[in-house]
C-alpha positions in Angstrom: 13.6 37.9 -10.1 10.8 38.0 -12.5 12.6 40.7 -14.6 15.8 38.9 -14.5 14.3 35.6 -15.6 12.2 37.3 -18.4 15.5 38.8 -20.0 16.9 35.2 -20.2 14.0 33.7 -21.9 12.8 33.6 -25.5 10.3 36.2 -26.7 7.5 33.7 -27.2 8.0 32.4 -23.5 7.9 35.9 -21.9 4.0 35.9 -22.2 3.8 32.5 -20.6 6.2 33.6 -17.8 4.0 36.7 -17.2 1.1 34.3 -16.6 3.2 32.2 -14.5 4.7 34.6 -12.1 2.8 37.6 -11.1 4.2 40.8 -9.8 2.5 40.1 -6.5 2.9 36.6 -4.9 -0.9 36.1 -4.7 -3.3 35.0 -7.4 -6.9 35.8 -7.7 -9.9 33.8 -8.8 -13.5 35.0 -9.1 -15.8 32.5 -7.3 -19.0 34.3 -8.2 -18.0 34.0 -11.9 -17.5 30.2 -11.5 -21.2 29.9 -10.9 -21.1 28.1 -7.5 -23.9 28.7 -4.8 -22.8 26.7 -1.6 -19.1 25.9 -2.3 -16.5 24.3 -0.3 -12.8 24.8 -1.1 -10.7 21.6 -1.7 -6.9 22.0 -1.8 -4.2 19.6 -2.8 -0.4 19.8 -3.3 2.2 17.4 -4.5 5.4 17.0 -6.5 6.7 14.7 -9.3 8.8 12.5 -7.0 12.0 10.8 -8.2 10.6 10.6 -11.7 12.0 14.0 -11.9 15.6 12.7 -11.4 15.0 10.3 -14.3 13.7 13.1 -16.6 16.6 15.4 -15.7 19.3 12.6 -16.3 17.7 12.0 -19.8 16.9 15.6 -20.8 13.3 14.9 -20.9 11.6 18.0 -19.3 8.6 18.3 -21.5 6.2 16.0 -19.6 7.0 16.7 -15.9 4.9 19.8 -15.8 1.9 17.7 -16.9 2.9 15.2 -14.2 2.8 18.0 -11.6 -0.5 19.2 -12.4 -1.9 15.8 -12.8 -0.7 14.7 -9.2 -2.6 17.6 -7.8 -5.9 17.8 -9.9 -6.5 14.1 -9.8 -6.4 14.3 -6.1 -9.1 17.0 -6.2 -11.4 15.2 -8.6 -11.6 12.0 -6.3 -13.5 14.4 -3.8 -15.8 15.5 -6.7 -14.1 18.8 -6.8 -13.7 20.9 -9.9 -10.1 22.2 -10.2 -10.2 26.0 -10.5 -6.5 27.2 -10.3 -3.0 26.0 -10.0 0.2 27.4 -8.7 3.7 26.1 -9.0 7.2 26.3 -7.4 10.2 25.8 -9.5 13.6 25.9 -7.8 17.1 25.4 -9.0 20.7 26.3 -8.0 21.0 28.3 -11.3 18.2 28.8 -13.7 18.5 27.2 -17.1 16.1 29.2 -19.2 15.7 26.6 -21.9 14.8 23.9 -19.4 12.5 26.1 -17.4 10.7 27.0 -20.7 10.0 23.4 -21.4 8.9 22.6 -17.7 6.7 25.5 -17.4 5.1 25.0 -20.8 4.2 21.6 -19.6 2.6 22.9 -16.5 0.5 25.2 -18.8 -0.4 22.4 -21.0 -1.4 20.2 -17.9 -3.6 23.1 -16.7 -5.3 23.2 -20.1 -6.0 19.4 -20.1 -7.4 19.9 -16.6 -9.5 22.9 -17.4 -8.0 25.0 -14.6 -6.2 28.3 -14.5 -2.5 28.7 -14.0 -2.7 31.9 -11.9 0.8 32.2 -10.5 4.0 30.6 -9.5 7.4 31.1 -8.0 10.7 30.6 -9.6 13.6 30.3 -7.1 17.2 30.3 -7.7 19.2 29.0 -4.6 22.9 28.7 -5.3 24.5 25.6 -3.7 21.2 24.0 -2.8 21.0 22.0 -5.9 23.6 20.2 -8.0 24.3 21.8 -11.4 21.4 21.0 -13.8 19.0 19.9 -11.2 15.9 21.5 -10.1 12.7 20.5 -8.0 9.0 21.1 -8.6 6.0 21.5 -6.3 2.4 22.2 -7.4 -0.6 23.6 -5.5 -4.2 23.2 -6.8 -7.5 24.5 -5.4 -10.9 23.3 -6.4 -14.6 23.9 -5.5 -17.5 21.6 -5.0 -21.0 22.1 -4.1 -21.5 21.0 -0.4 -24.2 18.5 -1.4 -22.2 16.8 -4.1 -19.0 15.8 -2.1 -17.9 12.2 -3.0 -17.2 10.4 0.3 -17.6 6.7 -0.2 -19.8 6.3 2.6 -22.6 4.7 0.5 -20.3 1.9 -0.9 -21.9 -1.4 -0.3 -21.3 -5.1 -1.2 -22.2 -5.8 -4.7 -20.9 -2.4 -6.1 -18.6 -2.5 -9.1 -15.1 -1.3 -9.2 -14.2 0.4 -12.5 -10.6 1.0 -13.4 -9.5 3.8 -15.9 -6.3 2.9 -17.7 -3.0 4.7 -16.9 -0.6 6.0 -19.3 2.2 4.1 -17.6 3.9 4.5 -14.2 2.6 7.9 -13.9 4.6 9.6 -11.1 5.0 6.8 -8.5 7.4 3.9 -8.0 10.4 5.7 -9.6 12.8 5.0 -6.8 12.3 1.3 -7.6 12.3 2.0 -11.4 15.6 3.9 -11.3 17.1 1.1 -9.2 15.9 -1.6 -11.7 17.5 0.4 -14.5 20.7 1.1 -12.8 21.2 -2.6 -11.8 20.4 -3.7 -15.5 22.9 -1.5 -17.0 20.3 -0.3 -19.6 21.2 2.9 -21.3 18.0 4.8 -21.9 19.7 7.3 -24.2 20.7 4.5 -26.7 18.5 4.6 -29.9 17.5 1.0 -29.3 16.0 2.0 -26.0 14.2 5.2 -27.1 10.7 3.7 -26.9 11.5 2.3 -23.4 12.5 5.8 -22.3 9.4 7.3 -23.7 7.2 4.6 -21.9 9.0 5.3 -18.6 8.5 9.2 -18.9 5.0 9.2 -20.3 3.2 11.9 -18.5 0.5 11.2 -15.9 -2.9 11.1 -17.3 -5.4 13.7 -16.2 -8.9 12.3 -15.5 -10.7 15.5 -14.5 -12.7 16.4 -17.6 -14.0 12.7 -18.1 -15.1 12.4 -14.5 -16.5 15.8 -14.4 -18.6 15.0 -17.3 -19.8 11.8 -15.8 -20.8 13.4 -12.5 -22.5 16.4 -14.2 -24.7 13.9 -16.4 -25.3 11.6 -13.4 -24.8 13.6 -10.1 -25.5 10.7 -7.7 -24.0 7.9 -9.7 -20.3 7.9 -8.5 -20.2 6.5 -5.0 -16.3 6.7 -4.5 -13.1 7.4 -6.4 -9.4 6.7 -5.8 -6.4 8.2 -7.4 -3.8 5.4 -7.8 -0.6 6.9 -6.5 2.2 5.9 -4.1 1.1 2.7 -2.5 -0.4 1.3 -5.7 -3.8 -0.3 -5.7 -3.6 -2.0 -2.3 -3.1 1.2 -0.4 -5.0 3.8 -2.3 -8.5 2.1 -2.7 -9.0 1.6 0.9 -9.0 5.4 1.5 -12.5 5.6 0.0 -13.9 2.4 1.5 -16.2 2.2 4.7 -14.8 -0.1 7.3 -17.3 -2.9 6.6 -16.3 -3.5 3.0 -13.3 -4.7 1.0 -12.6 -4.3 -2.7 -11.6 -7.6 -4.5 -9.6 -6.7 -7.5 -9.0 -9.3 -10.3 -5.7 -8.5 -12.2 -6.9 -10.7 -15.1 -9.7 -8.2 -16.0 -7.5 -5.5 -17.5 -4.5 -5.3 -19.8 -1.6 -3.4 -18.3 0.9 -1.4 -20.4 3.9 -3.6 -21.2 6.3 -1.6 -19.3 4.8 -3.2 -16.0 5.5 -6.9 -17.1 9.1 -5.5 -18.2 9.7 -3.9 -14.8 8.4 -7.0 -12.9 10.5 -9.4 -14.9 13.8 -7.4 -14.9 13.5 -6.3 -11.2 12.1 -9.8 -10.1 9.3 -8.0 -8.3 6.5 -10.3 -7.0 2.8 -9.7 -7.5 2.3 -8.3 -4.0 5.0 -5.8 -4.3 3.8 -4.6 -7.8 0.3 -3.9 -6.5 1.8 -2.1 -3.5 4.1 0.0 -5.6 2.8 0.6 -8.9 -0.7 1.5 -10.5 -0.3 -1.7 -12.7 -2.1 0.0 -15.5 -5.0 1.6 -13.5 -4.6 5.2 -12.7 -8.1 6.0 -11.3 -10.7 3.8 -9.7 -14.4 4.6 -9.8 -17.0 2.7 -7.7 -20.6 2.7 -8.8 -23.7 0.5 -8.1 -23.8 -2.7 -10.3 -26.9 -1.4 -12.1 -25.1 1.7 -13.2 -21.8 0.2 -14.2 -22.7 -0.1 -18.0 -23.8 3.5 -18.1 -20.6 4.8 -16.2 -18.4 2.7 -18.6 -20.1 4.1 -21.8 -19.9 7.7 -20.5 -16.3 7.5 -19.6 -15.4 5.7 -23.0 -17.3 8.6 -24.8 -14.9 10.9 -23.0 -11.8 9.2 -24.3 -11.1 6.9 -21.4 -10.3 3.1 -21.5 -12.3 1.7 -18.8 -12.4 -1.9 -17.3 -14.5 -3.5 -14.6 -11.8 -4.7 -12.5 -13.5 -6.0 -9.4 -16.4 -5.8 -6.9 -17.1 -4.7 -3.4 -17.6 -7.4 -0.8 -18.3 -7.6 2.9 -15.3 -7.5 5.1 -14.6 -10.1 7.8 -12.4 -9.6 10.8 -9.1 -7.9 10.1 -9.3 -8.7 6.4 -7.4 -6.2 4.1 -9.6 -3.6 2.5 -8.1 -4.2 -1.0 -7.3 -7.8 -2.2 -5.7 -8.2 -5.8 -6.1 -11.7 -7.0 
């Protein structure tokens, strides 16, 4: 398969493919060279969800590889783990070399942004499994963390501050609803008048790895917990890092969401509760720190290029109260 695909691709892509798909199905990574002393492996895998369908329908293949990497490495960093390497799986009924080049180039770019190695991948052709022109993606990332530096959230207490890192858009979640809203509205995303709308909807997922690693390297004990805001939105992802005795109270007035969310809410007649349960609403990553450390954390993350907002606080939880409340 590797030789067959290589012959189909442009000369400048052959080197990328050689990195992407090894002669052996395994990849190798030198742990000793990575400089760890008492490491734990952390693994994550994910896909792009139905955003991929929107990208395929609109010939927008360049960003989905970044999405694929982001969905995996952002899940590693919330544990405090440094992503080391990434592998992908690209499957189609019949390989379209021009599309494959764009997708895998995006995967390589995502790995570059995350600072991890693309050590291998599998490209599968399965006739009759996929409709013509369609393909699917899966990604697998492995990271390492020193055992003493695992971010667990167990030290989160009332009074801590919830920081939100701005998203680039809807990232890779909520696209079944997004596609339904577009279908019902009759909007043609291929029309010139809707070009910016299409770009906003298909903006690649932001990768937060380097900014968060820099913060944790400079201040090893500052970050108490982190949550990658994916499927389930704010209300279902933040509780994953919280102890049972606390709740996060999030004030939606404390940040400015990208305009695409107001557009989706208005056009789709989506209420506030459903928005917070489905979309990231402009916050792609949450970081929880002690109140006295909030200003330092914000300054450090901003210096790394992130837009950061203090979006709420940690409070004591009473009874069966929800662990994240968006007001």
